[in-house]
Structures are given as C-alpha cells and as structure tokens.
N, C-alpha and C positions, 0 to 999 in steps of 0.2 A: 367435324360440323356438332357444335353444341346442339343437346337436343333439346326444341325450344317445346315441343307439344311430343305429350303421348298420348295417343287414342288408345282407349282401352275398350276393346270389343267383350262384352257380356254372351256366353253363349251357353245354349242348353239344345242338344242333337240339331245343331244347325249343318251337319250334313245329312240327315233323311229328310227331317223338314222343303219343301221344296214351292218355288214360285213357279209356277211355268216351267217344269223341268227340271227347274235347274236347281240343285240347295242355297236356299237363303244366306249361308256364310262365303259362298263363291259368288253368289250377287255383291253381294255389302265389300268384299274384301277386292274383287276386278273392279268395281266403284270407285275406290278412294288408292288404289294404287300410283296411281298417276296424279295427283293435284299438283298444282301448282303452287306448293308449300313448301320451303328446304326447312331441316333440321325436326325432322319427328319422327316416332318411333311409336309402330303400331304393334301391341300387344293383345293375346286373346287369353283372356281366360272361362276356362270349360267346368262348367256347373256340374261336375261326374256325369258327361254325355254317353247314353249307355251305345252311343252309335258311331265311337270313336272320332269325335271330331276334333278331336284333340291331336290324330297320329295324320288325319285326314289335312289339316290346316302344317304341319311338322312337314308331310310332304310333299302339299302343293304349293304351299309360301314360306320358302324356308329361312326370308327377311322379315319373317313375322313371331316373335316373342311369345310361345305360346305355353300358359300354366297350365295346369291340370290337377282336380280337386280328387280325392279319393271317397267323396260322401259329395250329395246333395246339399250343399248350402242354403243355397236361395241369392235374389238376386243381389239384396247388401252386401250380404260378407265375398258371393262370388269378386263384386265391383272392389272391395276394399283391401282383397288380396293382392288384386293387380295393383292397385294405388299406392299400399306400401312396399311392392317392388322396385316400380315406378320410380317412385322418389328414393330409395334409397340406391338404384343402379342408374339412372338419367336424370334423376333432381331436375326437371321441367319445369319452366314457369306454367305452364297449364294444361290439366289433364281434359281431356276429353271422351267423355265417356259415349259410348253408342251401343246401341242394342243391334243385335244380328240379326233383325229382321228392317236394316233400315241399307236404302241406296241412294248416293250420291248420284245429284244430277247432273252437275258439271263439275269442275276442275278448283272454281275458285272461293267456294267452302268455307275451307279450314283458312283460306288466306283474310278474308272478310270478315268470318269470327275474332280473328286475333287480331287485326287490326282496330276491331271497333275496343275490345278490352285493353289492346296497349295504348288508347286515346286518355284512357281515363283509370288510375289505379282502385278510385274509389268502387269501380264493377269489377263483383266477387263471383257472380255466376252468372252464364247469358246463356239463352237458347236458340233457338230458331223459328221459323214456318216448316211447319212438319205436312207435309198433303199423302193421301190414298194415292193407289196409282191410278185410277183416274183423272187424277188431278184435281180434285176435292178436297179440301181444306179438312183437314183430321186434327191440328192442334196451331195455335196461334196466342201462346201466352195461357196461365191456371188465373180463374181467380179463387180466391177462400172466405166462403162464407161461414158456412160448413163443414161440407168434404172438398175438397179440392174439384172445379168444373172446367171443362177445356172450354177456352173460347172458340165458336168462329166455326165446330164440332160440323160437318157434309154442305159448309157451305160452300156456294161456288167460288173459286178464289178470280175475284177483280180484281185484284190489288187493293184492298180493302185493309189489309192487315202487314202492307209493304211499309212500316215505318218501321222505327226504333225508339222503344219507351220502358221505360220503369216498371214493372210489372208483382203480383204478387210472387208467382212461380213460376218455374217451364219443366217443361215434361223431361222426364230421365233418357227419354230415347234418345237426344244427344243433347249432352250438356256440356259448356265451358265451364271448368272450374278454377279461377287461381291459384297456385301454390300459396299463396300467405293465408286466405279461406280456408285451406286443408289445414295447416300449421295451427291455425287459432281456434278452429273451433271443431276440430276433427275430422272423421270420417261419416261415412251414411249412417245412421241408426239401422245397425242389424238387432234386435231386438226379436222384430218381427221375421218370419220367413217371408212375409210377401205384404209391404204396408206402401203409404206414399212418399218412401223414402227419399224420393225431387221436391217433393212440395214441403216435406219437414225442411231437408235440407235448405233449401230457399230460405224457409220461415226463421233458422238459427243463421243464416247470414244475415238476413235481412237486422236479425236483433242484434247483430254485432256489429251494425253498422255498412254494410257492403250493400251497394246495389244489386240488384238483379233485375237482368235486362233481358225484354224480347226482341231478338234483331230477324224483323219481319224483310230483309232485304236477302236473306239467305234461308233458303229452299229445299228441305229433302224428302225421296219418298219413306213413307214409313208404311208397312203391312202390314203392323196392327194387330198380335195377337194369333198370328200365322204358327208361334212355335207353342203356345201354352192356352188360352184363354179358347181356341176354337176349333182345339184337337179333337179328332175323332172315337179319342178314350174318355166314357162316360167318367171312369175311376177320376181319369187327369183334369177334365171340368169337373169333377166333383171336390177335390182334393181345392183346384184353385179357388171356386169358389168360399171354400172354409176360409182359407189363409188371405181371403179378398178383406172378408167378413169379418177377420181378426185383427186384420193389418190397418182397415178402418175407425176398427172402437178403439185402438192401440192410436192413433192418431189422436180421436175426439179425446181423448182419458189425457193424453201429453198437452194438446194447446188447449181445450176448450175450458170452462168451468160454470157451474150456474142453470140458467135455462138453456143457454149455449147448447153445454154439453148433449142437458136431457133432450134439447131439438135433435143434434145430432146421432143419438143414439137412439130416436124415435128411428127418422129416416132410414139407418141403418137397418133398423128390424124389418120396416117396411120394404126393405130390398130383397126380402125373404119369400114376401106375397106376390110383389110385382116388378113387374121390368116397364123400364119406360126405354125402349130403343126400336125403333124402324128398322124394315128391312134394308132402308139407305142409310142407318147408326145416326141417324140425326135424333137427337133425345129431345123429346117435350111429351105434356100430360096427355097429347092428341094419342101418341100411339103407347100410352100405358096398355099392359095386358098383365094375365094374371102366371102367375108362375106355373109348372106342370110340377107336381110332385113337393107340392108345397108345405105340404106336413115335414117332409123331410128337410128342407128348405130351415121352418122356422126350427125346429128342432137343432139343427148343426148351427144356426146365428146363434141361438142361444148359449150355445156350449162355445162357439167362437167368442164372443163376447165375454164369458168369463175366463176365458183362457186370457183376452187379453189384458182384463182387467187386474191377472196374476200376473202377467211379463209388465206390465206399467208399473206397477207399484214394488217389483222386483229392481226394473230397473232405477227408481227413485232410492234405490238402499246401495248400490252402486258406488 
C-alpha cells in the first residue's frame, strides 16, 4: 500500500521525560498506532538523546523507522533530516510533524486532517486545536503582528474555536505540510537552534501562494514544554531561554522592517525583565511579574540578539 502520509516524531529524552509515570514517547506512540487511516508510516527522529530514546523505540515499536543523530542539532535540523529521509524512501503526499509530548485523543484525527487537505490543493499547511491535559485550550491558531501569538491560550473549551479558517500560522507540535510545498519553498529554516520555525514556515508558505489553515475540528493533547521548557535542570532552562531569545530576534530580523522591527526587538528585550504568565498559563498584563536573575537575563538577551543578527546576516549571503 502506498504511503500517503509520513508522521515525523521529533524527540529529545522522550524515554525519561514522563507524564503520570509513563514516558512521553510511549504515550504518543501508543496513542497513534491504531488510528483509522491506512497508508501512513511513523518515523522517529531522535536529537541525540542521552537517555537512549532511539533504542527504546527500536525495541518496543519495531514498526517505527528510527533515525539517530550523533549530536544535538535542534528542532529544525532534527525534523529536516527526517523529512529528507521520508521523501526519499516513501515520497508521501503529506508530512505531519509531531512533537514527542503530544497525545492523540481519538483514532480519527489524521483522517480528518488529510480529508480537509485533500479537498483543496491550495491548502499547503494545516494545523489543529491543541489542549492541555485538563482540556483547556493551549493553541487555536497563531496570529502574527510582532511575534507569533497563540490564540485561545488557557481558555475553557466551549467549542468557540471548533471551525476551519485561514490563519497567519499554526503551531509545529502538530502540523501537516503538503509535499509540493516542501518542494517549492524547502524545509524548516534551521539557521537558529531554537526559533519560531513553525510561524516562519507558515509565512513562507503563504508568500508562495498556499493557504495556511487551522482545523478546529481536530483536537490533540499537548503537554507543552515537558521536554525542555519546564526541565528541572536550571542549566537546561537557561539554555532554552538564550536560544529562544536568539530565535525570536532572528525571526524579527527576517520578517520585519522599520518601526515594526524596532518594536519587536523592544518586546524581546522586555522579556528579559518581565514575564507575562500566571499559574494557569494565561498570558495577560495583569499577570506581569519581574523575572528573577534579571541582570543575567538582560545580559544573556543582549548576547542572544547580537548572535541572531549575525546569523541573519550570514543567512542572507547563502
């Protein structure tokens, strides 16, 4: 049977990062192995996990193709290597990128994503609704003014986003990409180790004439940040902060000019001083608080911004 879809699972320490006592990579792979769609292949691309995630998957999920990296290359390069592998071996019509901290809620999610894309060849990129384990909304599409902003974050899900619509961008935790889009605009921008690659890719697809669509009739659970952002390691959290600031700055230089660029850079620098995030993860001004270790964070941000500008200038010369 022809492989119509390749599910690309990007993982880092998916075996030892757990949720309710179970490895997140097990939760994901168990939730997608019996989906009601024929003609798909699952590929795990492991970003040099020191915990042996790749061998764990090879042993327990022999139906999954496993790619192993010899060094930690970051989200974009990790996915890009698997995309190249999938295109060469299976040449699928669609690529669906999945984070390792996603859990499918039902067996029909992939069928419904593909059905929508099949109905309109102009749909180049498609995302869906993602919810937290408590079923509050985590993502219902992304709007982009300065930096990518997630819609619906921490709202109670009353069906307000159960619709299909064109949107600026969708989150890369679950994202369907048409093969023709990859052939036309290429793969994820891997210039930065950690950046808004998903939003960047959506903007590039739109510029190439494709529709970017949010499908709110499909919903999966996203544990969001279990692998890196909420790591118990201060060293890891510091690394992620620096790389995120670098990536956001790179995104700003790549997509903005003039006052919009200056405003965006000011917002990024402001993120070194303040955090706008309450315990329920709903980001609003009333939940603003001063960051700890603010002098370190400002210094790290300035360095990250300088690094991002250098990366951007080098990317223009390629």
